[in-house]
C-alpha positions as CSV (number, residue, x, y, z in Angstrom):
1,M,84.9,65.1,-47.3
2,R,81.9,64.9,-45.0
3,S,80.3,67.9,-46.6
4,A,80.7,66.4,-50.1
5,R,79.2,63.1,-48.9
6,R,76.3,65.0,-47.3
7,N,75.6,66.8,-50.6
8,V,75.5,63.5,-52.5
9,E,73.1,62.0,-50.0
10,K,70.8,65.0,-50.4
11,I,70.4,64.4,-54.1
12,N,66.9,63.3,-55.0
13,Y,67.9,60.2,-56.9
14,A,64.3,59.1,-57.5
15,L,63.7,62.3,-59.5
16,F,67.2,62.3,-61.1
17,L,66.7,58.7,-62.5
18,P,64.0,59.4,-65.1
19,I,65.9,62.6,-66.1
20,F,69.1,60.7,-66.7
21,L,67.2,57.9,-68.6
22,L,65.5,60.4,-70.9
23,L,68.8,62.0,-71.6
24,L,70.3,58.7,-72.6
25,I,67.2,58.0,-74.8
26,S,67.6,61.4,-76.4
27,V,71.2,60.6,-77.6
28,W,70.1,57.3,-78.9
29,V,67.1,58.8,-80.7
30,Q,69.2,61.5,-82.4
31,Y,71.7,58.8,-83.4
32,Q,68.9,56.7,-85.0
33,A,67.3,59.8,-86.7
34,A,70.7,60.6,-88.3
35,V,71.2,57.1,-89.5
36,L,67.6,56.9,-91.0
37,D,68.0,60.3,-92.8
38,G,71.6,59.7,-93.9
39,N,73.0,62.7,-92.0
40,P,76.5,62.9,-90.4
41,V,76.0,60.7,-87.3
42,K,79.2,61.7,-85.4
43,S,78.6,65.4,-85.4
44,I,74.9,65.1,-84.5
45,V,75.6,62.7,-81.6
46,I,78.4,64.9,-80.3
47,K,76.2,67.9,-80.4
48,Q,73.4,66.1,-78.5
49,L,75.9,64.9,-75.9
50,I,77.2,68.5,-75.4
51,F,73.6,69.7,-74.9
52,A,72.9,66.8,-72.5
53,I,76.1,67.6,-70.4
54,G,75.1,71.3,-70.5
55,M,71.6,70.4,-69.2
56,L,73.1,68.3,-66.4
57,C,75.4,71.3,-65.4
58,I,72.4,73.7,-65.3
59,L,70.3,71.0,-63.5
60,F,72.7,70.7,-60.6
61,A,73.7,74.4,-60.5
62,S,70.1,75.5,-60.3
63,S,69.4,72.8,-57.6
64,L,71.9,74.5,-55.3
65,I,69.8,77.8,-55.3
66,P,67.1,77.7,-52.6
67,F,63.6,77.7,-54.0
68,R,62.6,80.6,-51.8
69,L,65.0,82.8,-53.8
70,F,63.5,81.9,-57.1
71,I,60.1,82.8,-55.7
72,K,61.3,86.0,-54.0
73,Y,62.7,87.3,-57.3
74,A,60.1,85.7,-59.6
75,Y,58.7,89.0,-60.9
76,W,62.2,90.3,-61.7
77,L,63.1,87.0,-63.4
78,Y,59.8,87.1,-65.4
79,G,60.4,90.7,-66.5
80,L,64.0,90.0,-67.6
81,S,63.0,86.9,-69.5
82,L,60.5,89.0,-71.5
83,V,63.2,91.3,-72.8
84,P,64.6,88.7,-75.4
85,M,61.0,88.1,-76.4
86,M,60.7,91.8,-77.3
87,L,63.9,91.7,-79.2
88,L,62.4,89.1,-81.5
89,Q,60.5,91.9,-83.3
90,F,63.9,93.1,-84.6
91,F,66.4,90.2,-84.4
92,Y,64.3,87.2,-85.5
93,D,65.8,84.4,-87.6
94,P,64.9,85.3,-91.2
95,T,65.2,81.8,-92.5
96,M,62.6,80.4,-89.9
97,Y,60.4,83.4,-90.6
98,Q,60.4,82.7,-94.3
99,L,59.5,79.0,-93.7
100,T,56.9,79.3,-90.9
101,G,55.9,83.0,-90.7
102,T,56.7,83.0,-87.0
103,K,59.3,85.1,-85.1
104,R,60.1,82.6,-82.4
105,W,63.9,82.2,-82.9
106,L,66.2,85.0,-81.7
107,H,69.1,85.5,-84.1
108,L,72.1,87.4,-82.6
109,G,75.3,86.7,-84.6
110,P,76.2,82.9,-84.3
111,I,73.6,82.4,-81.5
112,T,70.1,81.2,-82.3
113,W,67.7,80.4,-79.5
114,Q,64.0,80.4,-78.6
115,P,63.3,82.9,-75.7
116,S,59.8,81.5,-75.0
117,E,61.4,78.3,-73.6
118,L,62.9,80.3,-70.7
119,V,59.7,82.3,-70.2
120,K,57.8,79.1,-69.6
121,I,59.8,78.8,-66.3
122,T,59.7,82.4,-65.2
123,F,56.0,82.6,-66.1
124,V,55.1,79.8,-63.8
125,L,57.3,81.2,-61.0
126,A,55.6,84.6,-61.3
127,V,52.1,83.1,-61.4
128,V,53.0,81.0,-58.3
129,L,54.2,84.1,-56.4
130,L,51.1,86.1,-57.2
131,T,48.9,83.1,-56.3
132,I,50.4,82.6,-52.8
133,T,50.2,86.4,-52.3
134,L,46.6,86.6,-53.2
135,R,45.3,83.2,-52.0
136,Q,45.7,82.5,-48.3
137,E,45.0,79.1,-46.9
138,K,41.2,79.4,-46.9
139,V,38.9,76.4,-47.2
140,R,36.5,78.3,-49.6
141,Y,36.5,81.4,-51.7
142,T,33.5,83.3,-53.1
143,L,32.9,83.6,-56.8
144,K,33.9,87.3,-56.6
145,E,37.2,86.5,-54.9
146,D,38.0,83.8,-57.5
147,L,37.2,86.2,-60.4
148,I,39.4,88.9,-58.9
149,Y,42.2,86.4,-58.4
150,M,41.9,85.2,-62.0
151,A,41.8,88.7,-63.4
152,K,45.0,89.7,-61.6
153,I,46.7,86.5,-62.9
154,L,45.6,87.2,-66.4
155,L,46.9,90.8,-66.1
156,L,50.3,89.4,-65.1
157,A,50.2,87.0,-68.1
158,L,49.1,89.6,-70.6
159,P,52.6,90.7,-71.7
160,T,53.5,87.0,-72.5
161,F,50.3,86.5,-74.6
162,L,50.8,89.8,-76.4
163,L,54.3,88.9,-77.3
164,M,53.3,85.4,-78.4
165,F,50.6,87.0,-80.6
166,L,53.2,89.3,-82.2
167,Q,55.4,86.2,-82.8
168,R,52.5,84.4,-84.4
169,D,53.4,81.4,-82.2
170,F,49.9,80.1,-81.3
171,G,51.1,76.6,-80.5
172,T,53.3,77.7,-77.7
173,S,50.6,80.1,-76.4
174,I,48.5,77.0,-75.6
175,V,51.3,75.7,-73.4
176,F,51.0,78.8,-71.2
177,I,47.2,78.5,-71.1
178,W,47.6,74.9,-70.1
179,A,49.9,75.8,-67.2
180,L,47.5,78.6,-66.1
181,M,44.6,76.2,-66.0
182,A,46.5,73.7,-63.9
183,I,47.4,76.3,-61.3
184,F,43.8,77.6,-61.3
185,V,42.6,74.1,-60.4
186,I,45.1,73.5,-57.6
187,A,44.6,77.0,-56.2
188,G,40.9,76.1,-55.7
189,V,39.1,78.2,-58.3
190,D,35.4,77.4,-58.3
191,W,34.5,74.5,-60.6
192,R,31.7,76.6,-62.2
193,I,34.2,79.1,-63.4
194,L,36.6,76.4,-64.7
195,L,33.7,74.6,-66.4
196,T,32.6,77.8,-68.1
197,G,36.2,78.4,-69.2
198,F,36.4,74.8,-70.6
199,L,33.2,75.2,-72.5
200,G,34.4,78.5,-73.9
201,V,37.6,76.9,-75.1
202,A,35.6,74.0,-76.7
203,L,33.3,76.5,-78.4
204,A,36.3,78.5,-79.7
205,A,37.8,75.2,-81.0
206,S,34.6,74.3,-82.7
207,A,34.3,77.8,-84.2
208,L,37.9,77.5,-85.5
209,L,37.0,74.3,-87.4
210,L,34.0,76.0,-88.9
211,F,36.0,79.0,-89.9
212,V,38.8,76.9,-91.5
213,F,36.3,75.1,-93.8
214,T,34.2,78.1,-94.8
215,K,35.2,81.1,-97.0
216,W,33.8,83.7,-94.7
217,G,35.4,82.1,-91.8
218,Q,38.8,82.1,-93.5
219,E,38.5,85.8,-94.0
220,I,37.9,86.3,-90.3
221,L,41.0,84.2,-89.5
222,Y,43.1,86.1,-92.0
223,T,42.0,89.3,-90.2
224,L,43.2,87.8,-87.0
225,H,46.6,87.2,-88.6
226,F,46.3,83.5,-89.0
227,K,48.6,82.2,-91.8
228,E,47.6,79.8,-94.6
229,Y,50.0,77.1,-93.3
230,Q,48.2,77.2,-90.0
231,L,44.8,76.6,-91.7
232,D,46.4,73.8,-93.7
233,R,47.5,72.0,-90.5
234,V,43.8,71.9,-89.4
235,R,42.7,70.6,-92.9
236,A,45.5,68.0,-92.9
237,W,44.5,66.8,-89.4
238,I,40.8,66.4,-90.2
239,D,41.4,64.4,-93.4
240,P,45.2,63.6,-93.8
241,F,45.0,61.0,-96.5
242,A,43.0,63.4,-98.7
243,Y,46.1,65.6,-98.7
244,K,48.8,63.0,-98.4
245,D,50.9,64.4,-101.3
246,T,50.5,68.0,-100.3
247,I,49.7,69.7,-97.0
248,A,49.4,66.4,-95.0
249,Y,52.5,64.8,-96.4
250,Q,54.5,65.1,-93.2
251,Q,51.7,63.8,-90.9
252,V,50.8,60.9,-93.2
253,R,54.5,59.9,-93.4
254,S,54.7,60.1,-89.7
255,M,51.6,57.9,-89.2
256,L,53.0,55.3,-91.6
257,A,56.4,55.3,-89.9
258,T,54.8,55.0,-86.5
259,S,52.7,52.0,-87.5
260,S,55.5,50.3,-89.3
261,G,57.3,49.5,-86.0
262,G,54.7,46.9,-85.0
263,V,55.0,45.5,-81.5
264,F,58.8,45.1,-81.2
265,G,60.1,47.5,-83.8
266,Q,61.7,47.1,-87.2
267,S,64.9,45.3,-87.8
268,L,67.9,47.4,-88.6
269,D,68.0,46.2,-92.2
270,A,64.3,47.0,-92.9
271,Q,63.4,49.7,-95.3
272,S,62.7,53.0,-93.5
273,I,59.8,55.4,-94.3
274,Y,61.0,58.9,-94.9
275,V,59.6,61.5,-92.5
276,P,60.4,65.2,-92.8
277,V,61.9,66.9,-89.7
278,R,62.2,63.5,-88.1
279,E,64.8,64.7,-85.6
280,S,62.6,67.4,-84.1
281,D,58.8,67.6,-84.6
282,M,58.5,64.0,-85.6
283,V,61.1,62.5,-83.3
284,F,58.6,60.0,-81.8
285,T,58.4,58.2,-85.1
286,V,62.1,57.1,-84.5
287,V,61.1,55.5,-81.2
288,A,58.0,53.8,-82.7
289,E,59.8,52.6,-85.8
290,R,62.9,51.3,-84.1
291,F,61.4,49.9,-80.8
292,G,57.7,49.5,-81.8
293,Y,54.8,49.6,-79.4
294,L,56.7,48.2,-76.4
295,G,59.5,50.7,-76.8
296,S,57.0,53.6,-77.2
297,C,55.3,52.4,-73.9
298,V,58.7,52.4,-72.1
299,V,59.3,56.0,-73.2
300,L,55.8,57.1,-72.1
301,F,56.2,55.3,-68.8
302,T,59.5,57.1,-68.2
303,Y,57.8,60.5,-68.8
304,F,55.0,59.7,-66.4
305,Y,57.4,58.3,-63.8
306,L,59.2,61.7,-64.1
307,F,55.9,63.6,-63.6
308,Y,55.1,61.3,-60.6
309,Q,58.5,62.1,-59.0
310,M,58.0,65.8,-59.6
311,I,54.6,65.9,-57.9
312,M,55.9,63.8,-55.0
313,T,58.9,66.2,-54.6
314,G,56.5,69.1,-54.3
315,L,54.2,67.3,-51.9
316,K,57.0,66.4,-49.6
317,T,58.0,70.0,-49.1
318,N,54.6,70.7,-47.5
319,Q,54.8,74.2,-49.1
320,R,52.1,75.6,-51.4
321,A,54.6,77.5,-53.5
322,S,56.7,74.4,-54.2
323,L,53.7,72.3,-55.0
324,Y,52.1,75.0,-57.3
325,Y,55.4,75.3,-59.2
326,C,55.7,71.6,-59.7
327,V,52.1,71.3,-60.9
328,G,52.6,74.2,-63.4
329,F,55.8,72.9,-64.8
330,I,54.5,69.3,-65.0
331,F,51.6,70.5,-67.1
332,I,53.9,72.4,-69.4
333,L,55.9,69.2,-70.1
334,L,52.7,67.1,-70.1
335,F,51.1,69.2,-72.8
336,Q,54.2,69.1,-75.0
337,V,54.4,65.3,-74.7
338,F,50.7,64.9,-75.4
339,E,50.7,67.3,-78.4
340,N,53.9,66.1,-80.0
341,I,53.0,62.4,-79.8
342,G,49.4,63.1,-80.7
343,A,50.5,64.9,-83.9
344,A,52.9,62.1,-84.7
345,I,50.1,59.5,-84.6
346,G,47.5,61.7,-86.2
347,I,45.1,62.4,-83.4
348,L,46.1,66.0,-83.0
349,P,47.1,68.7,-85.6
350,L,50.8,69.7,-86.0
351,T,51.9,72.7,-84.0
352,G,55.7,72.5,-84.1
353,I,55.9,71.9,-80.4
354,P,59.0,69.8,-79.5
355,L,59.0,66.6,-77.5
356,P,60.8,67.3,-74.2
357,F,64.3,65.8,-74.0
358,L,64.1,63.9,-77.3
359,S,63.6,66.6,-80.0
360,Q,66.7,68.1,-81.4
361,G,67.4,71.6,-80.0
362,G,69.6,73.0,-77.3
363,T,67.3,75.8,-76.1
364,S,64.5,73.4,-75.0
365,L,66.9,70.9,-73.4
366,L,68.8,73.5,-71.4
367,T,65.8,75.3,-70.1
368,I,64.1,72.0,-69.1
369,G,67.3,71.4,-67.1
370,L,66.8,74.8,-65.3
371,G,63.1,74.0,-64.6
372,L,63.8,70.5,-63.3
373,G,66.9,71.8,-61.3
374,I,64.6,74.1,-59.4
375,I,62.5,71.0,-58.4
376,L,65.6,68.9,-57.7
377,G,66.7,71.5,-55.2
378,M,63.5,71.3,-53.2
379,K,63.9,69.8,-49.8
380,P,61.4,67.7,-48.0
381,K,60.0,69.1,-44.7
382,Q,61.8,67.6,-41.8
383,N,59.6,65.9,-39.2
384,N,60.4,67.0,-35.6
């Protein structure tokens, strides 16, 4: 009895609170999306509840495993998680491939899931392990030391980026890059290297825009295996209303639905604006339409309260590995929130990246549970 009470007392309730609130919001959002689209409400809500309960089980189960074990076996976990990614070359979902041209969904009998979601966690663990191995607690590193460190990290990351290229999943590739950049910053890489990298990314983005809108540039992109729908997403983002009935239809409908919520949201009997894939890529439109600006702010505040508690958990452990993992995983979730909502309101192009917790899909929810469970299991350093 005392042991059970002790375990309850050890739970990080400050971190668990935003997780639980976002799960409740996810069920509500999927219910509203089903109502708006005229889909079977009961089955969708039950499915979301099952995934939510499954996430909680994984969350608490992974929190019982000491973080040092995740770090100790990080390379093994990373390598094993890449195996399903390799299988995607042979067992991808044919329906999704026909629709999007990507091989991101593994199709084995009745099971369909996205292996890259799991790799996000093992990728960060492996990068953290290599970082703490290579970077001792020095105040300052030379440029040569920083470049050698970054080269070894990029070599570790190479299999992931190669497999992402083969899947044609460029949107998710950016998530991995975002996590790497965050760990480089907190690991103390020289600001001149980081600034050069940032300018390089900005230059590449500018070149991409130029290529999309020039004939010779499009030929280069086709050579690099870019698909027409990916170029269309950039065109639709730059001038959505010029393509409102064709390639920008989804984004324009999303912008209209988001703005229709006003400050307090639409009444239940108001006429809804149809948005394709409302339950997944455009799930934020449900929040904005039903709860308006204030409801959207509440959801965003819940996300950032979650990120705050994640970073505080890492800081309280007083261990570099724990802090680095928290930062890497925070930036994975942060980028997904920023990109998904940015696409819904028209300030960023569509990439098909789900909104953590709220988008429909069991793979994302269950793996987020694993990633957060690792943090939930971190223990603060005891003061003597």
